[in-house]
C-alpha positions in Angstrom: -70.2 24.2 -81.3 -73.5 25.6 -82.5 -74.2 27.7 -85.6 -76.1 30.9 -84.6 -76.2 32.6 -88.0 -79.7 34.0 -87.4 -78.5 35.6 -84.1 -81.8 34.8 -82.3 -81.4 35.4 -78.6 -81.7 32.3 -76.4 -84.5 32.2 -73.9 -82.9 31.3 -70.5 -84.5 28.9 -68.0 -85.0 31.6 -65.4 -86.8 34.9 -65.1 -86.1 38.3 -63.6 -87.3 39.0 -60.0 -90.3 40.7 -61.7 -91.1 37.5 -63.7 -89.8 38.8 -67.1 -88.0 36.5 -69.4 -84.2 36.6 -69.6 -82.4 36.2 -72.9 -78.8 35.5 -73.9 -77.3 36.7 -77.2 -76.1 33.7 -79.1 -72.5 32.6 -79.3 -70.9 29.2 -79.9 -72.9 27.8 -76.9 -69.8 27.1 -74.8 -69.8 30.2 -72.6 -70.4 30.2 -68.9 -74.0 31.4 -69.0 -74.8 28.9 -71.8 -73.4 26.0 -69.8 -75.2 27.2 -66.7 -78.5 27.4 -68.6 -77.9 23.9 -70.1 -77.2 22.5 -66.6 -80.3 24.2 -65.1 -82.5 23.0 -68.0 -81.3 19.4 -67.4 -82.1 19.8 -63.6 -85.5 21.2 -64.3 -86.4 18.4 -66.7 -85.1 15.9 -64.2 -87.3 17.5 -61.5 -90.3 17.2 -63.8 -89.6 13.4 -64.2 -89.4 13.0 -60.4 -92.7 15.0 -60.0 -94.4 12.7 -62.5 -93.5 9.7 -60.4 -94.7 11.4 -57.2 -98.0 12.3 -58.9 -98.4 8.7 -60.0 -97.9 7.4 -56.5 -100.3 9.9 -54.9 -103.0 9.3 -57.5 -102.6 5.5 -57.3 -103.1 5.5 -53.5 -106.6 7.0 -53.9 -106.4 8.2 -50.3 -105.3 11.8 -50.9 -106.5 14.8 -49.0 -107.7 18.0 -50.6 -104.5 19.7 -49.4 -102.3 17.0 -51.0 -104.2 17.4 -54.3 -103.8 21.2 -54.1 -100.1 21.0 -53.5 -99.7 18.4 -56.3 -101.6 20.7 -58.6 -99.4 23.7 -57.8 -96.2 21.6 -58.2 -97.4 20.2 -61.5 -98.3 23.6 -62.8 -94.9 25.0 -61.9 -93.2 22.1 -63.5 -95.3 22.6 -66.7 -94.3 26.3 -66.8 -90.6 25.4 -66.5 -90.8 22.5 -69.0 -92.6 24.7 -71.5 -89.9 27.4 -71.1 -87.2 24.8 -71.8 -89.1 23.5 -74.8 -89.6 27.0 -76.2 -85.9 27.8 -75.7 -84.7 24.6 -77.3 -87.3 24.8 -80.1 -86.2 28.3 -81.0 -82.6 27.1 -81.4 -83.5 24.3 -83.9 -82.6 24.8 -87.5 -85.5 26.0 -89.7 -86.3 23.4 -92.4 -85.9 24.4 -96.1 -89.5 23.4 -96.8 -92.8 24.0 -95.0 -93.6 20.9 -92.9 -97.3 21.6 -93.5 -96.8 20.8 -97.2 -95.8 17.2 -96.5 -92.8 15.4 -98.0 -91.3 16.3 -101.4 -92.9 14.5 -104.4 -90.7 11.5 -104.9 -92.8 8.8 -106.6 -89.9 6.3 -106.9 -90.2 5.3 -103.2 -94.0 5.5 -102.9 -95.4 2.1 -101.9 -98.9 3.3 -101.1 -99.9 5.0 -104.4 -98.4 8.4 -103.5 -100.8 9.3 -100.6 -99.1 10.9 -97.7 -100.1 10.4 -94.1 -98.7 12.4 -91.1 
């Protein structure tokens, strides 16, 4: 089960017929719509992986037509839009860290082996 104390709505992996985003009010993440969204996200990410392989094959052949490149570009763009939506949805559901990640790690000089300098 998931903790949704902040009650942030979940961005769903589909849109309305008008292209507007759909959201789900958070629960424990085990409801029908949550499970459906999880399944669809997994399918969308799987489709992106297949499309990457297809793109690699088309580009490796070096005998593509302008129509093939145009179709590939459209499919890659659609896949990127979908994958970006999944990433935004999943990222919004991650717990917020207690510290600002921009600040770097806590000052703990006991474990410093490089003189205390921090590198990302």
